[in-house]
LOKE-565537 format. One record per residue (C-alpha): x negated, y negated, z. Coordinates in steps of 0.001 Angstrom, whole numbers, plus 524288, in hexadecimal, padded with zeros to 5 digits. Layout:
BEGIN
XYZ ...
***
This chain:
BEGIN
800008000080000 7FA967F2BA7FC23 7F6D77E9A980739 8001F7DE89809B2 7FB707D107805CB 7FD6D7CB518135E 7F8067D6D981B09 7EC477CEFB81FAE 7F5157C6728280D 7F9D07D21D83012 7EF487D6AD8398E 7F1057E25E84284 7E9DC7DEB984EEB 7DD807E5E1852B6 7DC0F7E67586182 7CE737E7A28673E 7C87A7E8F1874BE 7BC287E10E87229 7BE177D55B87B35 7B74F7D33B8884E 7BE287D5A789522 7CC127DAB9895C7 7D1117D54C888C4 7D5ED7E11F8811B 7DC997E49287441 7D8F47D7B686DCF 7DD637D47685FFF 7D9237C8A4857FB 7DDC97C23084B78 7D5CF7B8068442A 7D9E27AE8283984 7CD157ADD78320B 7D1CA7B694826EB 7DDC27ADF882541 7D6E27A0CF825E5 7DD7F79D65832CF 7D5F57993E83EE9 7DB5A7A2078498D 7D7967AD6885217 7E1297B48E85AD4 7DD357BEED8648F 7E54A7C64386E88 7E4067D1CB877A2 7E7837D6258854E 7E0AE7D48D8924F 7E1027E138899F8 7DB5C7DD338A72C 7D7F87D1338AF63 7CAEA7CA9E8ADBB 7C3C77C0528A5FA 7C8CB7BC9E89888 7BE287B9DE88EA9 7AF817B93588F7F 7A6987BCA589AC7 7A27D7B5468A29D 7AF1F7AD438A29A 7ACAF7A02089C33 7B4DA7955389604 7B3A9792E28877A 7B892789FD87CAA 7BAA378B5D86E1A 7BC87782368629A 7C9F87874C85EA9 7D75B787C8864F7 7DBEC793F586BF4 7E7FF798FA87302 7E6957A2D487E05 7F2D97AAFB88002 7F5257B33388C2D 800C47BBCC8889D 808F07C52789084 80E9B7D0A6888F8 81A3D7D4588915D 825707D2FB887A8 82EDF7D1848930A 8275F7C5C68986E 81E127BFD288E72 819E07B514897C1 8147B7BEB48A1B2 805C27BFE889FD3 803937CA068AA6E 7F67B7C4288AE1A 7EFC87B84B8B3F2 7E4F97B17C8AC5F 7DC367A6628B0E6 7D7DF79DDF8A578 7CEEA792178A5DF 7D146786B189CB0 7C9AD77A3189A3C 7BCE0774E689F09 7C363773028AC40 7C4D2781AF8AE07 7D364780D58B0A4 7D85778E5B8B46D 7E57E792488AEE8 7ED1479DEE8B40E 7F3DD7A59D8A944 7FE687AEC68AE5B 808857AE7C8A363 807AE7AF7B8949A 800227A31E8913A 7F9C779B8B88632 7ED6879385887CC 7EA2A78A0887CDA 7DB8C787DD87B86 7D88177C47872A5 7CB2677B9786C73 7C0E9777CF8768A 7C8B477B1A882C9 7C0D77832288C8A 7C7E478F71890D4 7C4E479BCA8987B 7C0E57A29C8A107 7CD6C7AAA68A209 7CFAF7B55D8ABDB 7DAD67BF018AD80 7DC137BFDD8BC44 7E83E7C85D8BCD3 7EEC37D1A38B340 7FBA07D8AA8B550 7FD887DB478A6DB 7F4F07DA5489AD0 7F7417CE8889233 7F3C77CA188847E 7EA007BF3288251 7E9F07B85B87510 7E0FD7ADB986FBB 7E4E07A58B86407 7D98079DAF85E6E 7D8F4794238530D 7CC5B799CA84DAF 7C7A77A5DE84685 7BAF87A63984E26 7BCDE7A69785CD6 7B1237A03F8632C 7AF327995286FFD 7A5D7790D9877A5 7A2F979689884FB 7A25978C8B88FF5 79B7978CEA89D2D 7A2B57935E8A859 7ACB978AA88AEF9 7A72A782E98BA5F 7B41377EDB8C039 7BDD9789718BCF3 7CAAC786108C369 7CF8C78F9B8CD95 7DB09797AC8C880 7E835792CD8CD40 7E397784F08D062 7E6B777E6D8C35C 7EEBD771EF8C49C 7F7F7772BE8B902 7FA937641E8B96A 7EC21760FA8B7C9 7E78776C7C8AF8A 7E148767B38A2DF 7E32B7743489B11 7F12B7776A89EE8 7F5BF77227891C1 7EF3D77DB788B21 7F6827882A892E0 8040C78DBE89077 80BF0797DF897C1 8129979E5E88C35 8216E79C7E88CCD 829857A792886E9 837987A65788290 8416A7B0FD87F8E 8423B7B199870C5 8503B7B60686F54 859987B7B5863F8 85C3F7ABD885B70 84FB37A50C85FAF 84BAA7A3F585166 858E279E9384D87 864D17A2B8845EE 85DC47AB2583BDC 856927B3CE84589 85D6B7B8EE8519D 853407C379854BA 84ED57C5C8862B5 842D37CDE786606 8455E7CD3687494 838707C6268768E 832A67B95D87B33 82B3E7AEBE873F2 821577A45687796 81D277989686F84 80F417954A873AE 80A087889686E55 800BB77D6587077 803DD772E187A5F 7FBB47696A8725D 7FCE576CBF863CE 7F4C4760D986012 7E90D76756866A4 7EBF7775B486471 7F7F477A8D85D3C 7FBB2788E485E02 807C47916985F51 8095979F588641C 816A17A61286424 8167D7B21B86CC1 822687BAF686C9E 826547C7F687282 82EF67D10286A83 836C77DBC487110 83F837E17B866A0 842307E1D18580E 846617DEA984DC4 8422E7D0AD84FA6 840037C67F84509 838217BA0A8465A 83B7A7AC6B841DA 847777A3F783F7B 848737A9708319F 844167B77383429 8454B7BC818263C 83CE07B21E81F94 82E317AF8581EEA 8289D7A28482330 81B9779B738246E 814C1792C982E62 80B16787E182B84 8014D78D1E83584 7FBBE79ACD83786 800FC7A47C84155 7FD367B207845FB 807A77BBB384A0C 803B07C5BA8543C 80BDB7D1FC85603 807BE7D627863A6 80AEF7E19786C7F 80E9F7DFEC87ACC 8077F7EBE987FFE 7FC027E578886E2 7F6267F2FA8890E 7F5667F52687A5A 7F63B7E92E87196 7F4A97F1B386575 8030D7F58E86650 80D707EC84860B2 8194E7F4CB863E9 8216D7EE6B8593E 823007EC9384A9A 824427E022842A5 826017DC8583460 8200C7CFFB82F3A 820DD7CA4C82187 815077C29E81C8B 8119C7BA868109B 818A07B6188047A 818747C46280092 8217E7C76880C29 819307D2FD81036 81E787DA6581BFC 815317DF1F82691 8190F7E8BE8312D 812337E68383E28 8117A7F17C8482F 804A07EE5E84F06 7FF5B7E21E855C0 7FCDE7D91684A50 7F9127CB26846EF 7FEDE7C4B283AF3 7F7A87B8D78358A 800A97AEB582F6E 7F9727A34082914 8005379645827B1 809DD7968B81C54 80A217A57881B9B 817E57AB4181A4E 81BB57B4CF824F4 827E87BB4382A94 831B97C14282BC3 82C557C74183847 834787D1D183EC0 831BC7DA4A84A96 837807E7318461D 834847EFEA851DA 830927EE0E8600B 82C817F9DD8681C 825D27F18687259 826D87E2B08740A 81D097DB9E86B5A 8181C7CDB086A16 8175D7C4E785E3C 80DCB7B9AD85FBF 80DAC7AEFA85575 800D07A79185670 7FF6E79A6C84FA0 7F1CB79560852E5 7F4557881784CB1 80247785FF8510C 80EB17863B8491F 815E677C50840FB 822187848283F08 8268178B078328F 820397855782674 8297077F9D81C38 821AA786FE811F7 829A97920C80C45 8236A79FAA80C8B 
***
């Protein structure tokens, strides 16, 4: 059977255990082949301890990045199941992360060390970077690291970069009159608090049952002016290689249909036609994460 023209945009994720510490089953997708400056990496932490390099040090980089701490309990997506201490800024402000959270890291902002001090349940950690070549500048160890639990929220300089992810019940009719589908799940819109400095959007959604169609016009393709990456993710934090569901996605002007049964990333450049997207089977709750590293300007008026 001849390969489909748009096959290169559909990438089954390859999970590896090659990171330091307790970061396991890590998958990465890079935009170099597609001429898009992005790198997305996610995996699961399996035990408490230091996150990142040893010895623990702060670092900076010359690109924007979003750090996502994500719980995978489909019944309570906001529950992280762990406690993480994260340092931000030259001041060494210590932030306590205990729920699903997003940390925006603009270019040049010092961040880390990070330490998981308690874990009741494994969680997913995802980094979204606006670069194809992750590099960093390691800084000296913090001299005045703030004691955990002493941060004054009213005076904290880096609070504007932190977000406790708010989930809403995405029920029937949420898309409008032409799509009454309900997957039984919850959705979060995660975006920049200061788009003039760093514009991004991540839509993170749990899906509990099928069939379930996406979009206000679920039977038609559409395009966006900016790139996005769709991640079809499993919720089994003990084995991220399992999706536990099936989806059908149409790509390109050729209207090629792709069937997705494993954790997969789909690269969608700006102006590239995509959809309909339908979840056709759910054996175990799954997650769809729509990553837009450069934000979103809504549906493009350009016809596919």
